[in-house]
C-alpha positions as CSV (number, residue, x, y, z in Angstrom):
1,M,13.7,50.6,13.7
2,S,12.0,48.8,10.9
3,L,13.2,47.2,7.6
4,V,12.0,48.8,4.5
5,A,9.7,46.2,2.9
6,E,7.7,48.1,0.3
7,R,7.5,47.4,-3.4
8,F,9.9,49.6,-5.3
9,D,9.4,51.4,-8.7
10,N,10.8,48.4,-10.6
11,G,8.5,45.9,-8.8
12,V,11.4,44.3,-7.0
13,R,10.9,43.5,-3.4
14,P,14.3,43.0,-1.8
15,S,14.6,40.7,1.1
16,R,16.7,43.2,3.0
17,V,17.4,46.8,2.1
18,G,18.8,47.7,5.5
19,A,17.6,48.9,8.8
20,V,16.3,52.4,8.6
21,M,14.3,54.7,10.7
22,A,11.4,54.5,8.2
23,D,8.6,55.4,10.5
24,A,10.5,58.2,12.1
25,M,11.6,59.9,8.8
26,T,9.5,62.6,7.1
27,K,9.7,62.3,3.4
28,R,8.9,64.8,0.7
29,R,8.1,64.0,-2.9
30,V,10.1,66.1,-5.4
31,S,10.7,66.1,-9.1
32,V,14.4,65.9,-10.3
33,T,15.7,66.4,-13.8
34,L,18.8,64.3,-14.7
35,T,20.8,64.0,-17.9
36,E,20.4,60.6,-19.5
37,E,23.9,59.7,-18.4
38,A,23.2,60.6,-14.8
39,Y,19.9,58.8,-14.9
40,E,21.4,55.6,-16.3
41,A,24.3,55.6,-13.9
42,A,22.0,56.2,-10.9
43,K,19.6,53.5,-12.0
44,R,22.5,51.0,-12.3
45,R,23.9,51.9,-8.9
46,A,20.5,51.7,-7.3
47,A,19.9,48.3,-8.7
48,K,23.3,47.1,-7.6
49,A,22.6,48.4,-4.1
50,G,19.1,46.7,-4.1
51,L,17.5,50.1,-3.7
52,S,14.8,51.9,-5.6
53,L,16.1,54.8,-7.6
54,S,14.3,57.2,-5.2
55,A,16.0,55.6,-2.2
56,W,19.4,55.6,-3.8
57,L,19.1,59.3,-4.9
58,A,18.0,60.2,-1.3
59,E,21.0,58.4,0.1
60,A,23.3,60.0,-2.4
61,A,22.0,63.5,-1.7
62,T,22.4,62.9,2.1
63,K,26.0,61.7,1.7
64,H,26.8,64.6,-0.6
65,A,25.3,67.1,1.9
66,R,27.3,65.6,4.7
67,H,30.5,65.7,2.6
68,Q,29.9,69.3,1.7
69,Q,29.4,70.1,5.4
70,A,32.6,68.3,6.3
71,V,34.5,70.4,3.7
72,E,33.1,73.6,5.1
73,N,34.0,72.5,8.6
74,A,37.6,71.7,7.5
75,E,37.9,75.1,5.7
76,A,36.7,76.9,8.9
77,A,39.1,74.9,11.0
78,Y,42.0,75.8,8.6
79,E,41.1,79.5,8.6
80,E,41.0,79.4,12.4
81,A,44.3,77.7,12.7
82,V,45.9,80.2,10.3
83,R,44.4,83.1,12.3
84,V,45.7,81.7,15.6
85,N,49.1,80.2,14.4
86,G,49.9,82.1,11.2
87,P,50.2,80.7,7.7
88,L,51.3,77.1,7.2
89,S,54.7,76.3,5.7
90,P,54.9,74.7,2.2
91,E,55.7,71.3,3.9
92,E,52.6,71.7,6.1
93,L,50.4,72.6,3.1
94,R,51.6,69.5,1.3
95,W,50.7,67.4,4.3
96,V,47.2,69.0,4.4
97,D,46.7,68.1,0.8
98,E,47.8,64.6,1.4
99,V,45.4,64.2,4.4
100,F,42.5,65.4,2.3
101,D,43.5,63.1,-0.6
102,A,43.8,60.2,1.8
103,T,40.4,61.0,3.4
104,M,38.7,61.2,0.0
105,D,40.3,57.8,-0.9
106,R,39.3,56.3,2.5
107,R,42.9,55.5,3.5
108,M,45.0,56.4,6.5
109,P,46.4,59.9,6.3
110,P,50.2,60.4,6.6
111,P,51.7,61.4,9.9
112,Y,52.2,65.1,10.6
113,P,55.6,66.3,9.3
114,G,58.4,65.7,11.8
115,T,56.4,63.2,14.0
116,A,57.0,59.9,12.2
């Protein structure tokens, strides 16, 4: 592992960006079109994180892709559970919604109905 220690687009050379597998990662240069609002927000967030805009966008895209995959996995698990066990009750559906909300807010999900 190595620390990223290159000069960024804005000329800032952070003392520590974070340990990354910089030499092991293949990178591809792409062009991205953003609204002015998205550009300004991303630029602010990147600066706050001590990252170049490019590094911040790459991290955001990776996190988004992982999140989308997790949603797809959850949907597949739900469909399989319904196929095997039948439809959920209204109480169970409310619990599933609460678990997803808690997960998105990064807090502990509620216990399964009838187990607390």
